[in-house]
Phi, psi and omega in degrees: 000144181227127172260132175249128188214176180260121171275136168246135178245108190303325183293336185236342185074010188286144173241128185219166182257141190222175187231152164218152179219159183224138181239014174226052171058033171091004182284319181231152182229135171249132177288138174304128179289344180255020173302142002274156178267351176203112186229121186252000188071020190248153183263008184220059188220109192195170168076050187296132173246116186235127171226166181272119179259115185290332182296311183269345179063046175204169176281138181233133180247138172243120186224150183261138158265096203300309185279345175271354181054054178223146170250120184262144180249126181234148177235153177202146173278326186238009180072356185254326183241122191239138179242137180292130177260307187192175172230147171237127171113173000291154182201149173051234181293118175227032177283349177212191188281151171273136185212163166046070177281157167213144180227126187203157180259130181232143172297155173259121180053042170080350185278103182301348183264351176238106186234155172225162185254137178251131169248116181261130174228122174273144177244136177209105345277216171089022170295151186306330178268359185109157173059211182275160177181189186220152172221151177236153173241131175249138183183209181239141173238127188256011181092353174223323178230147174251126178248116181273146174267340191254021177285122183273120184245002181241157178244152180293124176273136178282158182289155172310144179185198187252124186283133177267310184203129172238349169069023175275345183230047179083198181266028189302130172089004182240147170254121187255125172250104187263160173300123181292342187258310186261084182272148013263008192281174356270356185249348179065193183265355184199152179304155183262137178291061169104242196262122170293142167311127185087005176259146166300159187303127177268127184215169178094357176275170185241134181092210185267323188223169186207167164281120182224113184268020178277001181299125184082012182075206182270359183293307197296149174238155182175189184201155174238137179226130183286169169288159174293145177211165185267133170284101192233009166230173189282334191226145172242102183258139186206155183258130178221146176201184181097213187287155183261058181245100181287161171288132186246121171306146177089004172256162179243141175271006176252151180276083197265119175235117188302138190289333182263021188256101174281134184293132175281321175224130186226354173063024175272054175290153173307150177300129179091347179277130180279167172299320179297325179288344180257015171096007177280155175244129188243149177224167175054213183287007176265009177281143178065032181252165188225158172292164188243160176275141173235187354278139159276182185298317184260346192246093193221176176093008174280167181248138187078200189277310195243163174208165174276130178224148167252020171271081186247311178241064184060200184285355179289344178294132173229166175143185184227156175228119180243125192290162164296161179291140177223158176266136173286116185232024167217167179286345186220134168254124174233146179216159178271122182233141174219177176071226196299146182242033183275121173254275185233045184267013172090346180260014178099133189274154169231090189224154166260133183240142168256131180244129177244121182056028182086354189255141172284125189240335185215144173226162176204154179212179178283182173236037178058048177209151180282353181269123181286148169222165184280142167237132184237139173244139172273119188233032179306313183295344180254009187297137178092350186263158173290144176211168175223152175258129187236126173260114188246120177239102176250002190257141178245358181278192168304138195048038181272051175205174184235146166233135187217136174207157160059068178281124181230157177246119181224169176279325181243147179296148173283128183290135178297149171293146179288142178233032187275155160238094189209153177249122185236143170264130187243127178225128184044055179072000181246137179283111180261333175219147177214150174212152176216178179277185179242032185058053181210138177279002177261125182282145177225163177291133166237142181232119183257126174284109186244021177304326184280354178258007190303132181088344183281156169271141186212171170210166180248148176230129173252108187252131170239092177242028182240140183239016171266199180292138193050039174284050184209161182230148176238128179223145175201160171044068178267126189213147167274144182202164178274349178229158177279138174293153179255135182287148186304319179302319180282327178292321184288000000 
C-alpha cells in the first residue's frame, strides 16, 4: 500500500508531496527515503489525489496550487518521478483558496458506454454563498488535459445608471478615518489596486482599484463616509465583498464610555502589584499575576492603560480570579470582554461571572476576537447588594483565554460597539439599508430598492470595525439605476 500525502515543513512553510508505504496491510508505515517526490517550493501546494489512468497507462495526480486557484495535473510511471501535464483554472468561484481536488469518471444516465469526467474543487473559505463550499466542473479528460463544459467566462452587466463612486480617482468626496494605531490601515490613503499582499485573490471588482480594508491584515479598524447626495433613482447598486459581519441595530460606531460612569473595577493597579495584593483571590495558573499594559496588536478596545488577561503561557493557562466585594449601585453593570467565547461546549469555559451571595447570577463571555466589547447585565433586582466578579478560564485550546476591563455601574446599559464590516445607507442619522460580504474575496452585486426614500438626502458609510477573521470589507462601483443589478450567483 502506498500513501501520497502533503508534507509541511515548519521552518519554511513549504508544502510538498511525499510518499509512505506499508507492506503489512496498513498496520505500519514507512516514509519514502526520497521524500519529497514533488516540490515546487510553494507554501500553497497540497492535497494530492492519485489514480491509475487506463487511457494513458500511468499514475495521475491532481493537486492544488491553492492561492493561484489552479489544479495541476502530473503523471508518473512509478509514483516517485512526476512530470507536469497541464493546469486547470482559475475558473468560476475564486473567492477563497482552492483545496482538496478530485478527478473521476462517471456514466451518463447510468450508461457505461457514455461517460463524462468530473473535476471537484473545494473552497475554504470563499464559496459563492459564503464560508466553505465546493464546486464541480463537468468535461473531458484526455489523459493529459481536463477541458470543462461549464466554465463561466462572462460577467453579469449592471443596468445603466448614474455613478456615485468607482474609486478610480482616489477617495475624492469621502472622509476617511484610518486606525490611529495600526497604520496605514484599514483603508490607507488611496483605493487599492486589487489584492493586498498576504490576501487571497480579490476578484469581481471593476476597473483598476477598489476599497479594500485589508491593509494591515484584519486588525486595523476604521470607516469611510461619503458626501451627502439626493436619492433620485429607484435602485442603488453596488459591489460588495469581504467579511460577513452585518450591521446590528443597537450598536454604536463611537467608542462610547458613559461620562458619569465611575469604574467599579478598572485594573489600573500600580506596576508590579498582583491581583492578590489588590484583594483578589486567585487559583491555578493565575496565582501571582498582574494586569498587563495594552494595546497589543490583536488585543485592543480596553479603557486606560491596563487590562486583565488570562493569556500568560499561551492558551494553556487556566485558573480563576475573584474580585473583592463591591456594592451594586446602578441598574446595569457593564464591562468590556474579549477573546474566548467558550460556555458549556465541553472544552472548558472562558466566562466572566457575577456573584451575589456566592451564587452565579449573571455570565458573559467573549466573541473569539481580541477586540473587547461591552457586555451589560440588568441587575436592578440586586441593586444595593454586595457582589463579586469572577473570571473563569478552564480552556486550553484555541481562544482559551479571556480579556476583561472596566466594570461600570450605570442606570442604562452601555451600548455594544459595532463589529460590522458593512456598507450602510444613512438617512437622517439612521441606517436604512446595509450590505456586507459573504466571507469571500469575490465582490458581488447588491441592489437596494430605495423608491421609498425618493427625494431624501443621504450618505454612505463603509465601516470596518472588526478585528477578527474576515474582519475587512471590499466595495466598488456604487451607482444609481432604474433597475436592480443581478448577483453573479443568480445570473450564472
